[in-house]
N, C-alpha and C positions, 0 to 999 in steps of 0.2 A: 794760599800764597799767590799773589798776583803781581806781575811786573810787566814792563814794557820793553820790547826789543826793537831797536831802531838802528840804522846803519848808513854809512857812506854819505855824509852830507857834503863832502868835498868843498868846504868853504874857501872862497877867495876874498881878498881884502875889499872892503867897500870902496867905491861903488861898482866894482867889476861884476860882470856876469860870466857864467860858464855855460857853454853850449846854448846860448840865447836864453838862459834861465837865470833867475836870481837865487842862488843856493841859500842865502841868508833868510830871504823871505819865505822860502819853502820850508825851511827848518822852523822858523818862527811860527808858521801856521800849524805845524805839527805840535809844537809846544803848547800853543793856545788851545788846540783841540784836546790834547791829552789832559791838560788842566781842567777843561770843561767836562769831558766825557769819561775820563778814567781817573778821577781824583782819588779813588781808593787804592790805586796801585801803590805797592810798597817802595818801588824804586824803578829806575830806568837804566838799561844797559845799551851803550852805543858801541858797535863792534868795528870801529876803525875807519880809516880814511876820513878823519875829522876835517883835514884841510886838503886842498887839491895839490898844492905845491909846497906845503910845509912852511908857509910864511907866517911870521909873528902876528901880523895884523889879522889874519884869518882866525888864529886861536883866540885873540882878544875878542873878536866878534862872536866866536863860538861861546865863550864864557858868558858874555853879556846876554846871549839868547838863552842858554841853558839855565842860567841863574833865575830865570822867570819860572822855572818848574816848581810846582808845589810839593815835589817828592825828591828824595836824593837821586843823584845820577852818578853812573860809573862808566868811565871811558876806556876804550882800548885803542891801540895804534895800528894803522894799516900801512901798506907800502907807499902811500903818498905822503905819509907823515914824517915829521922831524921830532925826535925825542927832545932835543935841546929846546926847540921853540915851544913844544908842548909844555914842558915842565917850567919854562919861563913864564908862561901864561897861567899855568895851574901849579904853583909851587907846592901846594899841599897835597897834590895827587899822590896816591900810594905807588911805591916801587919796591922791588925785592932787593936783597943785599947786593946784587950785582948791577943794580940800576935799571933793570928791565921793568916794564909796566905790567907787573904780575901781582895779583892779590886775591883775597877771598872776601866775598860778601856772604855773611851767614844769614840763613833763612830758616823759617820754622819747619818747612817741609824738606828742604835740601839746601846745601851750601853751594854757592856759585863760585867757581874757580875761573878767573879771567887770565888769559895767557897772552904773551907778547910774541907774535910771529914775525915782527918787522925785521928785515935785513936792509938797512938803509943803502940806497943806490941801485936796488934791483926790485922788480915787481913781484917775483916769487917770494915765498915765505919759508921760514925755518924755525924749528925749536932746537937751538944748540944744546950742547951737553949741560951747560949751566942752567938753562931754562928747564930742561928735562929733569935734572936733579932736584930742582925746586919743586917741580910738579910731583915727582915721586914722593918726596918728603911730605908735601901737602896732602896728597892722597892717603899716604900711610897714617897720617894723623886723623883721618876720617874713615877708618875701616868700618865703623858701625853707623855711618850716615850716608844718605843718598847725596849724590853730587850732580851738578849741572856744569858743563864745560863751555867756555866762550873763547873764541879767537877770531882773527880777521880772515885768514886764508882757509879755503876749503881743503880738507885732507883727502878729498876724493875727486875723481873726474865727474863732471856734471854733463858731459856730452857736447859742450861748446868748445871746439878745439883750442881756440886762442886762450880762453880762460883756463882750460886744463893745463896749458903750458906754464901758467904762472900761479899755480896753487902751492900748497905746502909740500916741500920737497923731501920730507922724511916722515911720511904718515905711519910707517910701520913702527917707529919708535913710540909715537903717541899711542897707537893702538895697543901696543904691548902693556903700557902702563894702565890703560883703561881696562884691559882684560884682567890684569893683576888685582885691581881694586874691586871690580865686580859689581859696584853699585852706582856706576855712572848712568844716569837715566836719559840724558839728552845732550846733544851737541848743537850749539848755536854758532853761526859764523856770518860774515858779511862778504864783501869783495866781489861777488858775482852779479850784483845788481839785477837779480831775478827772484821772484817768489818760488821757493823750492823746498820740498820736504821729501823724506824717504828714510832709508836706513843704510848705514855704512857698516858692513861687517857685523850686522845685527844691532847696531846702535842707532836709535832714531836721531834725525837731525832736521834742522829747519833754518831758512834764511828768508829775507824779504827784499823787496825793491829798496833802492836807496832813496834818500829824500830829495835828490836833485835829478840826475839823468839815469837812464837805464841801458842795459845791454840788450840788443835785439835777440829774439829767440830764433836761432838758426843752428844747424848741426853739421855744416859742411865746410865753412870757410876756415882754412888753416892759418893764414897769415894776416887776416883782417878782422877787425872787431867793430861791427856797425853798432851805433847807438840809437836809442829811441827816446822820445819825450813821453813815455808812459807815466801814468799817475803814480806818485809816490805812496808809500805805505808805512805804517808801523804795525807791529804785532803785539797782541795782548796775550800773555802767557798765564794760564791758570794751572796751578799745581796742587793736587790733593794727594792723599796717601795712595789712592787707586789709579790716578790718571794724571797725564800732563797734556793740556790742550793748547794749541797755538791758533789764535784767531787773527787772520790777516785783515787789516782795515785800510782802505784807500781814503785817506783823510781829505783829499781834494776831489772827492767823488762828484761827478756832474750828472748823476742819475736823477736828481730832483729830491725833494723832501720825502721823508717817510710817510706812508699812508697806512690806514687801518685795514689789515688783512681780513679781519672778522666782519667788516662792513659789507652788507649786501649791495650797497651802492658801489663800493669799490670793485666787487666781483663782476658787476655788469657794465663798468665804465668802458667806453670806447676810445676816450682820449685822456691823456695824462692830466689835463686841466680839470677833468671831472672826478679825479681821485680825492676822496675826503682826507684831509691831513690828519696824521696821528696826533691824538690829544694828550698822550702820556709824556712823562719826563724820561728822556733817553739817557740822561746823565747818570754816571755811577754815583753811589752814595759817597758822602764826604768821608775822609779818613776818620776812623773811630766808630763808624757805623757798624751795626751787626754784620758779621760775615767777613770782616777784614782779618787777614792773616790765617785763613783756614788752611 
């Protein structure tokens, strides 16, 4: 089972820029590279902050870009989003009985449960009782299957004080349901604009850089949040019976083209221009090729 995790595109209506960057172009570049290099992925999950100010035009641009993907995509909402504007642009997007952006993507190795932690008007997140009840019922129906959880807000402190003040405000309730189920294998979130992995109360988690701007790595500022124009990423997630791997890829990498590590010429090169280019095909096999859906 292979899928792509991407987050926080923060789109603004064309032709605006955001923090001197074009979030539409940076997302479009990710889509083009995913189509080229990761064509055998089964789906893509984007964990919120689809738009920066929840504007209808941003969601229309988002749909136009994501519709270029050669695989299905599944979207969550973050604190910068508007449910009404999102569902106006994506009228067929799934929602639960209470109108929250919560649903299940079934997979061969694990079912993916996507949660709505948006509380409109504030930057912190919450899973209210209606959303928790939905999650409890959804987990109970999957007692005998592995589960992956996705939401926008981090349920744990990450060591960056400002971000820790706007995380999920009821993590204990989420953790209780995870413990009760017993087969939640991994937690994916967005929001923090940093590549980060570890474990939360024994549960592995991961998140990636956003596709536009990033949060600077600092551990002391309480009331300020510096940004940085670090390279955006997407994550390639590989799930087998025995393992779950998260590969981080900076798709606007400026390190130069790949070269042949087995070449004796490469090993002795003193300048980058002397490195022999890699002659193989780095693209993933097309959908339907051997190995898909393992």
